RODO-2510 file (C-alpha; in nm, 4 decimals, decimal comma):
residues 604
     n   res          X          Y          Z
     1     x     1,0528     3,3462     0,3475
     2     x     1,1618     2,9257     0,2359
     3     x     1,5135     2,9567     0,0518
     4     x     1,4926     2,6965    -0,2280
     5     x     1,7938     2,4032    -0,2087
     6     x     2,0735     2,5385    -0,4520
     7     x     2,0945     2,1872    -0,6590
     8     x     2,3534     2,3250    -0,9569
     9     x     2,6336     2,1435    -0,7576
    10     x     2,4525     1,8448    -0,7156
    11     x     2,3757     1,8215    -1,0925
    12     x     2,6959     1,8719    -1,2044
    13     x     2,8483     1,5676    -0,9806
    14     x     2,5785     1,3082    -1,0995
    15     x     2,6167     1,4334    -1,4810
    16     x     2,9751     1,3758    -1,4220
    17     x     2,9279     1,0492    -1,2813
    18     x     2,6465     0,9176    -1,5726
    19     x     2,9902     0,9769    -1,7760
    20     x     3,2409     0,7847    -1,6501
    21     x     3,1351     0,4369    -1,7795
    22     x     3,2448     0,3231    -1,4345
    23     x     2,8828     0,2033    -1,3187
    24     x     2,7502     0,0998    -1,6694
    25     x     2,9810     0,0083    -1,9704
    26     x     2,7979     0,3397    -2,1820
    27     x     2,7739     0,7052    -2,0997
    28     x     2,4126     0,7695    -1,9413
    29     x     2,2322     1,0284    -2,0953
    30     x     1,9688     1,0094    -1,8747
    31     x     1,8953     0,9028    -1,4898
    32     x     1,5795     0,8264    -1,3995
    33     x     1,4661     0,8640    -1,0226
    34     x     1,1098     0,6986    -1,0018
    35     x     0,8005     0,8295    -0,8007
    36     x     0,8434     0,5706    -0,5223
    37     x     1,2160     0,7175    -0,4419
    38     x     1,0835     1,0097    -0,2452
    39     x     1,4249     1,0353    -0,0635
    40     x     1,6543     1,0411    -0,3487
    41     x     1,4205     1,2797    -0,5678
    42     x     1,3821     1,4984    -0,2901
    43     x     1,7685     1,5183    -0,2364
    44     x     1,8453     1,5869    -0,5717
    45     x     1,5600     1,8539    -0,6448
    46     x     1,4622     1,9894    -0,3558
    47     x     1,0927     1,8640    -0,3909
    48     x     0,9602     1,7058    -0,1151
    49     x     0,6148     1,5906    -0,1998
    50     x     0,5171     1,2510    -0,1871
    51     x     0,4121     1,2028    -0,5894
    52     x     0,7231     1,2902    -0,8387
    53     x     0,9873     1,1080    -1,0689
    54     x     1,2598     1,3008    -1,1543
    55     x     1,4418     1,2928    -1,5111
    56     x     1,8166     1,4229    -1,5086
    57     x     1,9902     1,4721    -1,8705
    58     x     2,3103     1,5858    -1,9155
    59     x     2,1598     1,9330    -1,9885
    60     x     1,8409     1,9269    -1,8520
    61     x     1,6612     1,8445    -1,5300
    62     x     1,2602     1,7753    -1,4781
    63     x     1,0244     1,6428    -1,2420
    64     x     0,7114     1,4963    -1,3419
    65     x     0,3978     1,5351    -1,0596
    66     x     0,0427     1,5711    -1,0030
    67     x    -0,1930     1,8760    -0,8996
    68     x    -0,1490     1,8458    -0,5856
    69     x     0,1693     1,9249    -0,5756
    70     x     0,2103     2,1787    -0,8799
    71     x     0,2252     2,5370    -0,6405
    72     x     0,4508     2,2996    -0,4036
    73     x     0,6620     2,2043    -0,6224
    74     x     0,7269     2,5725    -0,8096
    75     x     0,8363     2,6765    -0,4298
    76     x     1,0216     2,4317    -0,3639
    77     x     1,2262     2,3999    -0,6938
    78     x     1,5243     2,6124    -0,7717
    79     x     1,5731     2,7205    -1,1676
    80     x     1,8216     2,4175    -1,2713
    81     x     1,4718     2,2243    -1,2807
    82     x     1,1541     2,2342    -1,4855
    83     x     0,7995     2,1117    -1,3567
    84     x     0,5939     1,8938    -1,5469
    85     x     0,2552     1,8821    -1,4990
    86     x     0,1218     1,5402    -1,5034
    87     x    -0,2586     1,5455    -1,6395
    88     x    -0,2559     1,8563    -1,8676
    89     x    -0,2853     1,7374    -2,1930
    90     x     0,0192     1,9738    -2,3022
    91     x     0,2446     1,7548    -2,0871
    92     x     0,4141     1,5144    -2,2486
    93     x     0,4988     1,1780    -2,0681
    94     x     0,8720     1,0762    -1,9674
    95     x     0,8774     0,8448    -2,2713
    96     x     0,7606     1,1210    -2,5269
    97     x     0,9943     1,4200    -2,3667
    98     x     1,3479     1,1677    -2,3313
    99     x     1,2445     1,0537    -2,7232
   100     x     1,1917     1,4269    -2,8544
   101     x     1,4794     1,5527    -2,6492
   102     x     1,7874     1,2655    -2,6694
   103     x     2,0383     1,2529    -2,9466
   104     x     1,9485     0,8720    -3,1090
   105     x     2,0510     0,5316    -2,9054
   106     x     2,0687     0,6934    -2,6113
   107     x     2,1578     0,5174    -2,2787
   108     x     1,8851     0,5997    -1,9869
   109     x     1,9632     0,4532    -1,6200
   110     x     1,7978     0,3778    -1,3624
   111     x     1,8226     0,1730    -1,0332
   112     x     1,6442    -0,1551    -1,0631
   113     x     1,5410    -0,1786    -0,6994
   114     x     1,3210     0,1372    -0,6873
   115     x     1,1170     0,1226    -1,0187
   116     x     0,8588    -0,1060    -1,0705
   117     x     0,8105    -0,3909    -1,2969
   118     x     0,5036    -0,1945    -1,4892
   119     x     0,6705     0,0979    -1,5108
   120     x     0,9601    -0,0436    -1,6501
   121     x     0,8267    -0,2603    -1,9078
   122     x     0,5839     0,0548    -2,0631
   123     x     0,9053     0,2821    -2,0410
   124     x     1,1069     0,0415    -2,2201
   125     x     0,8678    -0,0794    -2,4900
   126     x     0,8239     0,3046    -2,5550
   127     x     1,1798     0,3713    -2,5801
   128     x     1,2804     0,0778    -2,8139
   129     x     1,0648     0,1991    -3,0697
   130     x     1,2863     0,4625    -3,1208
   131     x     1,6209     0,2721    -3,0629
   132     x     1,6872     0,3850    -2,7247
   133     x     1,8134     0,2035    -2,4193
   134     x     1,6559     0,1490    -2,1361
   135     x     1,9084     0,0160    -1,8738
   136     x     1,9445    -0,1099    -1,5520
   137     x     2,2519     0,0339    -1,3319
   138     x     2,2933    -0,1587    -1,0420
   139     x     2,4425     0,0877    -0,8197
   140     x     2,2219     0,3931    -0,7185
   141     x     2,4215     0,6965    -0,9038
   142     x     2,2133     0,9559    -0,6062
   143     x     2,4215     0,7255    -0,3860
   144     x     2,7504     0,7815    -0,5022
   145     x     2,6762     1,1845    -0,4519
   146     x     2,4875     1,1539    -0,1313
   147     x     2,8201     1,1595     0,1027
   148     x     2,5855     1,1986     0,4397
   149     x     2,2336     1,0310     0,3784
   150     x     2,1028     0,9000     0,7587
   151     x     2,1837     0,5681     0,8093
   152     x     1,8719     0,3191     0,7292
   153     x     1,6366     0,2753     1,0005
   154     x     1,5937    -0,1299     1,1364
   155     x     1,3564    -0,0988     1,4406
   156     x     1,2427    -0,3461     1,6151
   157     x     0,9431    -0,5901     1,4883
   158     x     0,6529    -0,6795     1,7186
   159     x     0,3553    -0,9003     1,6994
   160     x     0,0121    -0,7187     1,7036
   161     x    -0,2808    -0,9570     1,9310
   162     x    -0,5602    -1,0791     1,7761
   163     x    -0,7606    -0,8523     1,9915
   164     x    -0,6594    -0,6086     1,7272
   165     x    -0,6136    -0,8335     1,3850
   166     x    -0,9227    -1,0484     1,4635
   167     x    -0,7696    -1,3264     1,2365
   168     x    -0,4632    -1,5352     1,2766
   169     x    -0,2540    -1,5860     1,0618
   170     x    -0,3368    -1,9587     0,9779
   171     x    -0,6851    -1,8455     0,8784
   172     x    -0,5056    -1,5661     0,6526
   173     x    -0,3001    -1,8142     0,4910
   174     x    -0,5842    -2,0524     0,3757
   175     x    -0,7408    -1,7666     0,1899
   176     x    -0,3938    -1,7139     0,0615
   177     x    -0,3634    -2,0466    -0,0428
   178     x    -0,7151    -2,1231    -0,2068
   179     x    -0,6367    -1,7523    -0,4418
   180     x    -0,3368    -1,9059    -0,5648
   181     x    -0,5188    -2,2025    -0,6088
   182     x    -0,7139    -2,1213    -0,8272
   183     x    -0,5018    -1,9305    -1,0399
   184     x    -0,2231    -2,2047    -1,0676
   185     x     0,0204    -1,9976    -0,8552
   186     x     0,3163    -2,2157    -0,7265
   187     x     0,4673    -1,9078    -0,5641
   188     x     0,3607    -1,5738    -0,4154
   189     x     0,5794    -1,2842    -0,3836
   190     x     0,5149    -0,9902    -0,1644
   191     x     0,6653    -0,7162    -0,1848
   192     x     0,4414    -0,4422    -0,0305
   193     x     0,5382    -0,3974     0,3088
   194     x     0,1640    -0,3258     0,4549
   195     x     0,0459    -0,6324     0,3188
   196     x     0,3142    -0,8887     0,4686
   197     x     0,2720    -0,6568     0,7999
   198     x    -0,1144    -0,7787     0,7396
   199     x    -0,0361    -1,1272     0,6593
   200     x     0,2154    -1,1825     0,9405
   201     x    -0,0068    -0,9810     1,2467
   202     x     0,3195    -0,7785     1,2859
   203     x     0,4021    -0,4189     1,3084
   204     x     0,7117    -0,2201     1,2678
   205     x     0,8317     0,1193     1,2725
   206     x     1,1331     0,1353     1,0195
   207     x     0,9496     0,3921     0,8127
   208     x     0,8156     0,7007     0,9623
   209     x     0,4156     0,7348     1,0265
   210     x     0,3542     0,4071     0,8727
   211     x     0,3894     0,0611     1,1060
   212     x     0,6114    -0,1669     0,8698
   213     x     0,9454    -0,3161     0,8318
   214     x     1,1446    -0,3428     0,5418
   215     x     1,1169    -0,7014     0,4017
   216     x     1,0215    -0,9353     0,1664
   217     x     0,7680    -1,2610     0,1883
   218     x     0,7938    -1,5429    -0,0301
   219     x     0,4718    -1,7933    -0,0084
   220     x     0,4851    -2,1692    -0,1757
   221     x     0,2894    -2,4353    -0,0499
   222     x     0,2720    -2,4863     0,3176
   223     x     0,5644    -2,2450     0,3233
   224     x     0,6611    -1,8950     0,4399
   225     x     0,9622    -1,7243     0,4258
   226     x     1,0249    -1,4062     0,5658
   227     x     1,3191    -1,1691     0,4443
   228     x     1,4075    -0,9183     0,6902
   229     x     1,7740    -0,7889     0,8555
   230     x     1,9435    -1,0206     1,0659
   231     x     1,9318    -0,7627     1,3608
   232     x     1,5527    -0,7570     1,3657
   233     x     1,5256    -1,1419     1,3957
   234     x     1,4303    -1,2345     1,7337
   235     x     1,2841    -1,5668     1,8976
   236     x     0,9813    -1,4326     1,9818
   237     x     0,9050    -1,3954     1,5646
   238     x     0,8790    -1,7890     1,5872
   239     x     0,6914    -1,8099     1,8645
   240     x     0,4988    -1,5512     1,7423
   241     x     0,4008    -1,7808     1,3975
   242     x     0,3892    -2,1144     1,5878
   243     x     0,1082    -2,0004     1,7725
   244     x    -0,0946    -1,8344     1,4858
   245     x    -0,0065    -2,0509     1,2510
   246     x     0,0865    -2,4004     1,3674
   247     x     0,0675    -2,5988     1,0559
   248     x     0,2823    -2,3868     0,8478
   249     x     0,6535    -2,3730     0,8166
   250     x     0,8167    -2,0396     0,8558
   251     x     1,1325    -1,9870     0,8008
   252     x     1,3473    -1,6332     0,8123
   253     x     1,6392    -1,5518     0,5798
   254     x     1,8123    -1,2379     0,5448
   255     x     1,7081    -0,9235     0,3792
   256     x     1,9762    -0,9208     0,1071
   257     x     1,8807    -1,3380     0,0330
   258     x     1,6037    -1,2569    -0,1300
   259     x     1,7184    -1,2805    -0,5461
   260     x     1,9010    -1,5630    -0,4825
   261     x     1,6154    -1,7273    -0,2918
   262     x     1,3745    -1,6810    -0,5485
   263     x     1,6079    -1,8412    -0,8402
   264     x     1,6324    -2,1526    -0,6119
   265     x     1,2563    -2,1478    -0,5778
   266     x     1,2030    -2,1170    -0,9380
   267     x     1,4240    -2,3700    -1,0224
   268     x     1,2622    -2,6214    -0,7824
   269     x     0,9505    -2,5513    -0,8108
   270     x     0,8585    -2,6400    -1,1951
   271     x     0,5463    -2,4884    -1,3683
   272     x     0,3082    -2,2313    -1,2182
   273     x     0,2775    -1,9025    -1,2219
   274     x     0,4717    -1,6430    -0,9751
   275     x     0,2823    -1,3882    -0,8698
   276     x     0,3839    -1,0477    -0,7726
   277     x     0,2024    -0,7065    -0,7264
   278     x     0,1985    -0,4531    -1,0222
   279     x     0,4343    -0,2024    -0,8149
   280     x     0,6962    -0,4544    -0,7392
   281     x     1,0227    -0,3601    -0,8332
   282     x     1,1633    -0,4932    -1,1809
   283     x     1,5194    -0,6185    -0,9644
   284     x     1,3243    -0,8985    -0,8690
   285     x     1,0424    -0,9957    -1,1041
   286     x     1,3188    -0,9872    -1,3625
   287     x     1,4413    -1,2795    -1,2158
   288     x     1,1101    -1,5086    -1,3826
   289     x     1,0570    -1,6208    -1,6926
   290     x     0,8396    -1,4229    -1,8385
   291     x     0,6140    -1,7276    -1,9069
   292     x     0,5576    -1,7662    -1,5627
   293     x     0,5150    -1,4188    -1,4534
   294     x     0,1673    -1,3216    -1,2980
   295     x     0,1236    -0,9470    -1,2253
   296     x    -0,1979    -0,7864    -1,0717
   297     x    -0,3060    -0,7246    -0,7014
   298     x    -0,2396    -1,0047    -0,4500
   299     x    -0,4672    -1,1334    -0,2507
   300     x    -0,3419    -0,9719     0,0311
   301     x    -0,3699    -0,6656    -0,1374
   302     x    -0,7557    -0,7633    -0,1588
   303     x    -0,8478    -0,9324     0,1361
   304     x    -0,6932    -0,6864     0,4147
   305     x    -0,9285    -0,3780     0,2150
   306     x    -1,2079    -0,5338     0,3312
   307     x    -1,1844    -0,5240     0,7445
   308     x    -1,3349    -0,7857     0,9754
   309     x    -1,5565    -0,7526     1,2689
   310     x    -1,2781    -0,6819     1,5152
   311     x    -1,0899    -0,3984     1,3062
   312     x    -1,4366    -0,2491     1,2147
   313     x    -1,4931    -0,2057     1,5983
   314     x    -1,1270    -0,1449     1,6662
   315     x    -1,1569     0,1670     1,4033
   316     x    -1,4748     0,3099     1,5479
   317     x    -1,2922     0,3522     1,8664
   318     x    -0,9928     0,4818     1,7032
   319     x    -1,2087     0,7893     1,6045
   320     x    -1,3833     0,8125     1,9115
   321     x    -1,0430     0,8625     2,0590
   322     x    -0,9308     1,0647     1,7929
   323     x    -1,2197     1,3137     1,7470
   324     x    -1,1868     1,3826     2,1728
   325     x    -0,7954     1,5113     2,0721
   326     x    -0,8925     1,6955     1,7904
   327     x    -1,2089     1,8587     1,9575
   328     x    -0,9922     1,9704     2,2567
   329     x    -0,7392     2,0987     2,0179
   330     x    -0,9964     2,3641     1,8446
   331     x    -1,1473     2,4193     2,1708
   332     x    -0,7566     2,5297     2,3179
   333     x    -0,7024     2,6893     1,9863
   334     x    -1,0213     2,9154     1,9466
   335     x    -0,9007     3,0636     2,2993
   336     x    -0,5069     3,0228     2,2660
   337     x    -0,4854     3,2246     1,9695
   338     x    -0,6129     3,5373     2,1419
   339     x    -0,3974     3,5452     2,4458
   340     x    -0,0252     3,3894     2,2599
   341     x     0,1050     3,3150     1,9635
   342     x     0,0260     3,0407     1,8446
   343     x     0,2206     2,8962     1,4791
   344     x     0,1288     2,6291     1,2519
   345     x     0,4698     2,4228     1,3984
   346     x     0,3351     2,4790     1,7638
   347     x    -0,0227     2,3488     1,6752
   348     x     0,0688     2,0857     1,5429
   349     x     0,2706     1,9860     1,7999
   350     x    -0,0041     2,0640     2,0372
   351     x    -0,2685     1,8197     1,8522
   352     x    -0,0231     1,5472     1,8729
   353     x     0,0139     1,6204     2,2782
   354     x    -0,3245     1,5793     2,3105
   355     x    -0,3618     1,2252     2,0462
   356     x    -0,0815     1,0696     2,2432
   357     x    -0,2605     1,1076     2,5623
   358     x    -0,5361     0,8756     2,4384
   359     x    -0,4955     0,4612     2,4769
   360     x    -0,3229     0,2388     2,2269
   361     x    -0,1346     0,5828     2,0649
   362     x     0,1143     0,5083     1,8550
   363     x     0,2137     0,7534     1,6361
   364     x     0,0738     1,0082     1,3691
   365     x    -0,0380     0,8641     1,0510
   366     x     0,1718     1,1199     0,8380
   367     x     0,3339     1,4661     0,9299
   368     x     0,0053     1,6921     0,9650
   369     x    -0,0756     1,9492     0,7407
   370     x    -0,0996     2,2636     0,9917
   371     x    -0,1737     2,5532     0,7108
   372     x    -0,3013     2,9224     0,7547
   373     x    -0,4270     3,1603     0,4793
   374     x    -0,2018     3,0760     0,1345
   375     x    -0,0538     2,8055     0,2692
   376     x    -0,3673     2,6214     0,2657
   377     x    -0,3730     2,6209    -0,1032
   378     x    -0,0832     2,3541    -0,0820
   379     x    -0,2528     2,0952    -0,0696
   380     x     0,0038     1,8667     0,0881
   381     x     0,1816     2,1605     0,2602
   382     x     0,4017     2,0984     0,5717
   383     x     0,4989     2,3136     0,8241
   384     x     0,8764     2,3910     0,7999
   385     x     1,0816     2,6375     1,0813
   386     x     1,1806     2,8846     0,7649
   387     x     0,7784     2,8902     0,6355
   388     x     0,6261     2,8975     1,0340
   389     x     0,3777     3,1536     1,0881
   390     x     0,0975     3,2271     1,3248
   391     x    -0,2947     3,1209     1,2895
   392     x    -0,4655     3,3957     1,3540
   393     x    -0,7818     3,5126     1,3246
   394     x    -0,8260     3,6842     1,0025
   395     x    -0,7785     3,3714     0,7383
   396     x    -0,8710     3,0175     0,6975
   397     x    -0,6796     2,7450     0,9233
   398     x    -0,6732     2,4151     0,7190
   399     x    -0,5579     2,1095     0,9419
   400     x    -0,5685     1,7725     0,7947
   401     x    -0,3655     1,5030     1,0548
   402     x    -0,4523     1,1414     1,1692
   403     x    -0,3328     0,8722     1,4189
   404     x    -0,1639     0,5649     1,4266
   405     x    -0,3666     0,3555     1,7376
   406     x    -0,3004    -0,0073     1,7676
   407     x    -0,6898    -0,0672     1,7305
   408     x    -0,6856     0,1585     1,4247
   409     x    -0,5976     0,4723     1,1646
   410     x    -0,7213     0,7860     1,1411
   411     x    -0,6962     1,0631     0,9041
   412     x    -0,8979     1,3959     0,9227
   413     x    -0,9165     1,7231     0,7792
   414     x    -1,1084     2,0295     0,9211
   415     x    -1,1269     2,3823     0,8217
   416     x    -1,1999     2,6646     1,0455
   417     x    -1,2254     3,0173     1,0621
   418     x    -1,1505     3,1975     1,4208
   419     x    -1,2438     3,5293     1,2969
   420     x    -1,4967     3,6427     1,0010
   421     x    -1,4659     3,4510     0,6781
   422     x    -1,5264     3,6324     0,3562
   423     x    -1,8778     3,5453     0,1766
   424     x    -1,6263     3,3418    -0,1246
   425     x    -1,4600     3,1508     0,1668
   426     x    -1,8174     3,0309     0,2940
   427     x    -1,9212     2,9715    -0,0070
   428     x    -1,6413     2,7431    -0,1142
   429     x    -1,6378     2,6018     0,1915
   430     x    -2,0517     2,4898     0,1715
   431     x    -2,0079     2,3894    -0,1998
   432     x    -1,7238     2,1660    -0,0880
   433     x    -1,9356     2,0564     0,2178
   434     x    -2,2351     1,9748    -0,0215
   435     x    -2,0342     1,7209    -0,2440
   436     x    -1,9186     1,5506     0,0515
   437     x    -2,2733     1,5071     0,2215
   438     x    -2,3619     1,3927    -0,1245
   439     x    -2,1067     1,1277    -0,1296
   440     x    -2,1548     1,0223     0,2069
   441     x    -2,5082     0,9371     0,1480
   442     x    -2,4854     0,8003    -0,1789
   443     x    -2,6762     0,4469    -0,2576
   444     x    -2,4763     0,2106    -0,5228
   445     x    -2,4736    -0,1048    -0,6317
   446     x    -2,2203    -0,3856    -0,5003
   447     x    -1,8865    -0,3730    -0,6341
   448     x    -1,9405    -0,0452    -0,8296
   449     x    -1,5630     0,0678    -0,8423
   450     x    -1,4147     0,4134    -0,7020
   451     x    -1,4221     0,6727    -0,9971
   452     x    -1,7933     0,6007    -1,0545
   453     x    -1,8815     0,8550    -0,7200
   454     x    -1,6159     1,1062    -0,7811
   455     x    -1,8161     1,3224    -0,9308
   456     x    -2,1024     1,3361    -0,6574
   457     x    -1,8404     1,5116    -0,4414
   458     x    -1,7325     1,7691    -0,7249
   459     x    -2,1108     1,8593    -0,8417
   460     x    -2,1627     2,1983    -0,6716
   461     x    -1,8144     2,3109    -0,6783
   462     x    -1,8824     2,2707    -1,1031
   463     x    -2,2014     2,4849    -1,0985
   464     x    -1,9478     2,7548    -1,0214
   465     x    -1,6594     2,6234    -1,2710
   466     x    -1,4484     2,5207    -0,9211
   467     x    -1,2731     2,2053    -0,9006
   468     x    -0,9726     2,0420    -0,7188
   469     x    -0,7029     1,8852    -0,8332
   470     x    -0,6878     1,5580    -0,6424
   471     x    -0,8665     1,2614    -0,5744
   472     x    -1,1910     1,2605    -0,3577
   473     x    -1,0979     0,9503    -0,1765
   474     x    -0,8654     0,6879    -0,0489
   475     x    -0,8238     0,3346     0,1329
   476     x    -0,7440     0,3637     0,4757
   477     x    -0,5745     0,0683     0,6525
   478     x    -0,6651    -0,0797     1,0084
   479     x    -0,2861     0,0280     1,2182
   480     x    -0,1312     0,0226     0,8714
   481     x    -0,1624     0,2313     0,5614
   482     x    -0,3313     0,5739     0,5825
   483     x    -0,3199     0,5562     0,1939
   484     x    -0,4053     0,2157     0,1285
   485     x    -0,4578     0,0634    -0,2546
   486     x    -0,6344    -0,0686    -0,4672
   487     x    -0,9274     0,1210    -0,3872
   488     x    -1,0364     0,4703    -0,4189
   489     x    -1,2841     0,7369    -0,5269
   490     x    -1,0362     0,9223    -0,7951
   491     x    -1,1619     1,0799    -1,1584
   492     x    -1,0071     0,7868    -1,3112
   493     x    -1,0289     0,4269    -1,2753
   494     x    -0,7943     0,2616    -1,0599
   495     x    -0,6082    -0,0108    -1,2567
   496     x    -0,6238    -0,2868    -0,9901
   497     x    -0,9876    -0,1643    -0,8120
   498     x    -1,1883    -0,4372    -0,7128
   499     x    -1,5191    -0,2675    -0,6745
   500     x    -1,6690    -0,1670    -0,3252
   501     x    -1,7678    -0,3638    -0,0671
   502     x    -1,9097    -0,4150     0,2668
   503     x    -1,6139    -0,3837     0,5592
   504     x    -1,3685    -0,1383     0,3345
   505     x    -1,3151     0,2071     0,4708
   506     x    -1,2100     0,5160     0,2484
   507     x    -1,1433     0,8780     0,3040
   508     x    -1,4115     1,1352     0,1758
   509     x    -1,2405     1,4741     0,1224
   510     x    -1,3310     1,6903    -0,1563
   511     x    -1,1313     2,0431    -0,1515
   512     x    -1,1369     2,3819    -0,2989
   513     x    -0,7412     2,5546    -0,3157
   514     x    -0,7352     2,9512    -0,4600
   515     x    -0,3255     2,9995    -0,5508
   516     x    -0,1876     3,2443    -0,2998
   517     x    -0,5158     3,2760    -0,0934
   518     x    -0,6787     2,9853     0,0413
   519     x    -0,7574     2,6421     0,0748
   520     x    -1,0540     2,4871     0,2082
   521     x    -1,0708     2,0561     0,2714
   522     x    -1,3216     1,8511     0,4765
   523     x    -1,1991     1,5033     0,5464
   524     x    -1,4042     1,2045     0,7145
   525     x    -1,3398     0,8389     0,6856
   526     x    -1,6441     0,6230     0,5515
   527     x    -1,7227     0,2633     0,6015
   528     x    -1,8602     0,0264     0,3359
   529     x    -2,2301    -0,0757     0,4800
   530     x    -2,5118    -0,2895     0,2968
   531     x    -2,8399    -0,0763     0,2548
   532     x    -3,2071    -0,2275     0,2567
   533     x    -3,3955    -0,1131    -0,0662
   534     x    -3,7284    -0,1389    -0,1722
   535     x    -3,6112    -0,4443    -0,4455
   536     x    -3,2898    -0,5593    -0,4158
   537     x    -3,1994    -0,6116    -0,0084
   538     x    -2,8566    -0,6813     0,0582
   539     x    -2,7030    -0,5920    -0,2839
   540     x    -2,6891    -0,2253    -0,2554
   541     x    -2,4604    -0,0144    -0,0252
   542     x    -2,3558     0,2977     0,1264
   543     x    -2,1164     0,4724     0,3597
   544     x    -2,1179     0,5411     0,7466
   545     x    -1,9237     0,8152     0,8550
   546     x    -1,6564     0,6929     1,1090
   547     x    -1,5246     1,0204     1,1827
   548     x    -1,6907     1,2574     1,4746
   549     x    -1,5630     1,5850     1,4513
   550     x    -1,8251     1,9011     1,4035
   551     x    -1,8040     2,0814     1,0734
   552     x    -1,7740     2,4451     1,1541
   553     x    -2,0773     2,6144     1,0919
   554     x    -1,9532     2,9669     1,0658
   555     x    -1,8391     2,9059     0,7139
   556     x    -2,1859     2,7002     0,5969
   557     x    -2,4210     2,9126     0,4138
   558     x    -2,7085     2,7707     0,4813
   559     x    -2,8794     2,9826     0,1747
   560     x    -2,7375     2,6910     0,0046
   561     x    -2,8330     2,4049     0,1523
   562     x    -3,1417     2,1857     0,0965
   563     x    -3,3500     2,0774     0,3794
   564     x    -3,2044     1,7164     0,3127
   565     x    -2,8926     1,8760     0,3678
   566     x    -2,9755     2,0738     0,6559
   567     x    -3,0830     1,7648     0,8136
   568     x    -2,7889     1,5314     0,7525
   569     x    -2,5511     1,7901     0,8740
   570     x    -2,7860     1,8072     1,2373
   571     x    -2,8171     1,4409     1,2530
   572     x    -2,4459     1,4455     1,2178
   573     x    -2,3729     1,7045     1,4739
   574     x    -2,6150     1,5065     1,6837
   575     x    -2,4197     1,2216     1,6517
   576     x    -2,0707     1,4518     1,7743
   577     x    -2,2826     1,5268     2,0503
   578     x    -2,4164     1,1715     2,2091
   579     x    -2,0319     0,9774     2,1291
   580     x    -1,8386     1,2532     2,2035
   581     x    -1,9879     1,5054     2,4602
   582     x    -1,9711     1,2582     2,7366
   583     x    -1,5381     1,2001     2,6711
   584     x    -1,4867     1,5757     2,7142
   585     x    -1,3826     1,7952     2,9788
   586     x    -1,6379     2,1323     3,0503
   587     x    -1,4241     2,3594     2,8248
   588     x    -1,4098     2,1237     2,5295
   589     x    -1,7887     2,0283     2,5728
   590     x    -1,8854     2,3734     2,5795
   591     x    -1,7190     2,4444     2,2772
   592     x    -1,8640     2,1216     2,0901
   593     x    -2,2031     2,2458     2,2251
   594     x    -2,1445     2,5623     2,0652
   595     x    -2,0149     2,3990     1,7327
   596     x    -2,2803     2,1506     1,6756
   597     x    -2,6059     2,4310     1,7181
   598     x    -2,8670     2,3205     1,5052
   599     x    -2,8507     2,5244     1,1673
   600     x    -3,2600     2,5307     1,1465
   601     x    -3,3915     2,3766     1,4841
   602     x    -3,7258     2,2789     1,2692
   603     x    -3,5061     1,9986     1,1516
   604     x    -3,3330     1,8925     1,4162
***
């Protein structure tokens, strides 16, 4: 049984610092830890989910998070904390809660290096109406009490070869400059690490599972400045820039010089706009005069979502390698659980080992969600030694995993049962599958935004009063972020979503979760491709499924499927056989053949 972290003393220390007037001129009545500051929030609250913001007042402590993490947060946080369930009508926003809770003329502090410009502006405007003050506190207060925090990782930065990127820095810069010129932008600031890695054809390993490095980039006319830690600066970087963009001027400066350099550039370049992404942090956007500040998805954010032909080829190849590893894992697991104890953690380690044997494997793309029974009802469950349990033949097993290969990023979820599933488990699995199939075969106009497709995946769950508390799909990078914005398939519009076009890659992952019982999720990655139509060739799109691992037919209630759906599953399973079968050994191949038997031979 997992023990909740006792946060009593941590909160006492933090509140003491808030009262000191040493790091701000007034007593802080509240201190914010925004969602992006996951490590500090986890340290203070015990909640380890990837999304969630914390608010600590002198008397209360709350965490706001979305439906993916309600159950996890309840299990991880102790009694000092209150869970605020975002998305429910009864849950106030942070601003509303602060206004109703704090005494008049309160000071609410936040580190300007971890709060985004848009979040700062929205909250400040809301608080100002009620005479509260949102203030920037330059010293992070959590760091003052986190005395044993691990050191910041700064690993080598390495070039990614053209055989993987498919486009030189020069080609990318030409398009970036064109888009800057069309909008009178004189300075483009890149603060999103995946945008920087994509533009410069560089990769790193400063953050777990994501091949990026801590950095900023400033782009002005014919000049690119990269801000990184001095120990990461090597002659190889400048040599890489000269080969990939011989006509451009590159400069490498210390990471700590970003604020000074932005001020100098603004003073030197009169007129024109300074462009930041919407999630750029307030400490740097606040340096720009309001009339010159342009916020919105940057050219790099939009360009990298559309994969070129080399990246698409690489993503297809990465998914073939990934399927070999996953098929080998499930074939091994099916027998292993009958002969030995295989736990959530040891199973995940076995899968990692199998992936690591594939060519150009770099790392996992996220921490494997290996979840048995009621653990699978925790949407982003991460097994720990204190929660680890055996994978058995008596419960559903949900495995959500992925890899970073040099030629692509993968993300796949399969739910299986190694014994005899209940009829309700089969019904839930089948309804989730029906939704995934409907989305996969959808035909839609070019530039349609993802939120218009979300209900396709939910329809058959809704028929039974069921649903799931997460988006249906997220964008995926090419050897970059496994969650890549600004595209997605969600129930609400995404602010910077440009609409779906050919070459984008997303996940298709509906699910169903019954708290305390089980969870089902089926996830494939899909490529947006054009499809001929009788009246508008080239203007309509559909999805090509990249993932090539079968869905467990034992869990499918065929009586709930239409003939069209049966054909779709059989066609998919035939492709798994044709593409993956020749790459497997005898044991895994036998497993694949068993798992891909036609649901109805007449339709095969």
